[in-house]
C-alpha positions, 0 to 999 in steps of 0.5 A: 505493469506489476507492482515490484515496491510500495512504500509510504511518503511523509503526510498519513494521516492515519484513516485506515483506509488502505489497512482496510483495502489491502491488509496483507501490505499496509498496518496502521498500529494504534496512534500512528501512521501506516505502514508497508508490513517488512513481509509485504513483498512476499506477495508482490508477485505479479498477480495482476487482481493483487496489483489491483487491490493496491492500486486501489489503496494508492488511488484512494489515499485521502493524501496521496501519499502511497507510491508504487514502483511498477516493471514499466 
């Protein structure tokens, strides 16, 4: 199950957990909500270990606003 796309739905509380876990994909600018970095797609190459880190961030999100699109 490769991750093809990542996005954040409304409701982020800026806890920085996702950025701490996967800084290649997520950023939380000071005083703002979490964003998926513009170039995050270049890291979504089907690498199982990396996809696992992104899935971990989504699962750990305390407000469950990280969404993933997979190829399966």
